N, C-alpha and C positions, 0 to 999 in steps of 0.2 A: 503493500500500500504506500510505502514511501514516507510514512510519518517519522519525523526525527525528533520530536519533542519528548517531553516527560510525560509517562503514563503512571498514575498513582492508583494503587488498589484502594478498595474500601477498607474499613477497620476490619481485620480478619477475626477480631474477637467480638464483633457485633453479633447480637442474637440472630438476625437474619442470615448473615453470611455464615455463621457456625452451622446452620441447617445444611449447607452445602460444601463448605470448605473449613477444615480445622485450622486453627492458629497455626499448627505444626506444618501446614501445607504451603508456607511461604515460598518454598523452592519451586512449587508448581506455578505459583503466580508470576515468578520471575521467568520461568520457562515459557509461560504463555505470552511474555512480552512486556510485562510491567517494569517500569524503572525503579519505583519505590513500593515497598510492601509497607503497609501502615497498620498501627494499632494504637489504641490510646490506653491500653492496659499493660503496664510495665511488667506485670507478672508472667505474661505469655512470651516475652522477648527470647528467653533461652530456648523455648519450644520452637520459635520462629527462626532463630539464628543457627541453632545446631544442625538442623538437616541441610541448610544452605552451605555451612562450611563442610559438612561431610561430603556432600555431592561435588563441590567445588574440588576437593582434594582427590576424588575419584574420577571426575569427568572434565578433561580440559576444555571441551566445547562450553560446558556450563560455566566454568571458571571464567572463560573469555566473556560470556554473556553478563556475568556479574560485574567484571571489570567494566565492560562497555556501559553497563547501567550506572555505575558509580561515576564514570566519566561524564555521562550525559547529564546526570544530576548536578555534579560540581560545575559543569560549563554553564548550565542554566542558572545556577545560583551566582556564579562570577558575572555573567552578563547583566544581572540585575543589582550588582553591588552588594551581594549578601555574604561575601567572604571576607569582609574587613579589609 
């Protein structure tokens, strides 16, 4: 589709989202093309981060996708003067 902007997930710990996607499925959201995986519940962060780190160690293509997402997010923040 050619979209190069930032794509942000819904809150993965929100009640409606949890019906279909567990907070621990952050890696699936990144694989689907999201740039940022969002939650407002700090307690679920380890459950979101650990699968991403594990898969990135096992799958070079996924690690590249994560790196690209980080780069996209940082470039968007820099373009708006949000990086100090």
